[in-house]
C-alpha angles and dihedrals in degrees: 000000000000116000115257126229091257092051092058096046110036111109111206092231094054110052090162092072110084102154120082108250104256094227088063095053103105115214119187120193118191134192097033101293111205115272092245091069091045091052097048092050093045090048086062089060097251123144103250126193124186125208121188116220126001114303125231115263089257094052092043090054089056095048091049092052090068101031127106090178129023130190121201136169128203100302101058118080118203108199130193087257095052095045091048088052093057105084098177097043113130105161143008126211122200105201093202141052103276133058099193089110091070128066094240094186095053092049091049094050088058095046095251113141119215119212128192139168108243098172111032099089095040095114095045093057092045093050092051091049093055093045089051092049090055093046094048091049090048094041085229097150091052092049091047092053091049089052094050086052089055096253125131113207108164106181140131091213107132093358114127142165120250090224109110095011122123118247116199113204118198109200113026098206127123095304096040092050093052091050086052092056095046094045091051090051087059094052097261125144110237128208124167142189126206131162089230127059109263130188107241119235120222111335096333112140124210119228123222092225143012090244089058090052097046092051094050102045134094089191125027117198124188126217109159133122125251105263135140087265096054101038108111092357092143107057137142093294094050094045090051088053091059119094117272106259095022126128138231129217120190113187092146122075130331094231093061096076131053097231093194090055091046092053090051092049089052096046091048090055092239088118118044098204147335141207118209127184102163132052139195088241122025133181115261097230143022114275092027116132116270128200132175139158090244092063115116094013117135119255093008116133112204119188128177100247093287100139092119097026103112124125089244094050098044090049091049093046091048091051094046099050096038090053090052093052093047093050090051093049097043101034108012096241113158096182111144093016109143101210110030134056111286117235123175110209135193121229115274120262117244104205125142092270089073096221117207128219116220118202110197125181112187143162111280100245132124120276102028094109090049090055092050090050093048092051092048091050093049089053092050093242121155116221108221096170136018130183125178136178131160133202127183108312094347134083127191120197123177119195127189103207137175143218111006146122099264094200092056092043091053092047092052094045092051088058092063102105091223096055114120101173134346131192135172130213131186 
């Protein structure tokens, strides 16, 4: 079983210390996480290391071997093998919207919570989508490319206003809903399709099927997560269902659209344009070579996965995720974790009794809580607070206990066969 924070920090001659010294908590932040997140974690006294870009699997394995917390963005993949090879890892922060780059099940089975920031860059993606809709309808990117090439083609042919046009939104979540509001403010008619019932905003109208939305829209914009249901959801058949001369925007996930089919629909003239910010395969670092079948096509806007990359969004994401990691390390709170039971905890009391907080991840089977209670009773510890939640195969119980010999308590709790991970705070 991986060593706990207390295991690694407890000197034999100082049994009163139960919390891992903060300056020995190693935080590794990859892919140029915004300085706001770095500052928040460093202010807590943690040892913070920043790595630009996404490291190779070999370098990532070395970084994980020493990390208690790791922060990634969209380019770094944390597989089951990598997570299992990180004996000190206590938490993972995804400094972005999605978490599909992390094996959530593997992390959960080891009692490692994963935190993300699903809403902090909502406005940034929505604004880019609206900007792309205008540029596509005006063929602005195509005209700009011609001008850069030294050619002057002043013409209104194929250039239209977005006012009065129909915008079809696939995925009416936080981003899709904001796109809806902005589009209506510009005079667009908005329809949407979602697999879950959603309350329309303004005059937006839900569609009964994806096919209905595709057939009615002048512009289709995608705002769905990467799931088995959405992967490849826009292929040759769906593109053929779209209006001739319509446009497609994908600021969601690269796996959602069949890029080859999209390129063919553009070459044939069935689609008048497209804007794509995400791709099935993306370079690992800035400056790396990029190739795609959409390169060189007229009225196609290609951007390097920057939908949420504004200064405001990146700062908000960094603050959100870093705060969640700090609260987990200092208090034990797992609220907003995407893969483990969510437990909201108060700050610890600091009276003379020096209460300890026991954080215990365990297999979700009957009898574990009884064993924990029996151990605390045998050791003469009083439980002043208890918090418990379960999710799938994992349970998370937090006990505030006093007084007790923390080293002996930890030793006994680790002996419970169902224990996954245990840590003590004071």
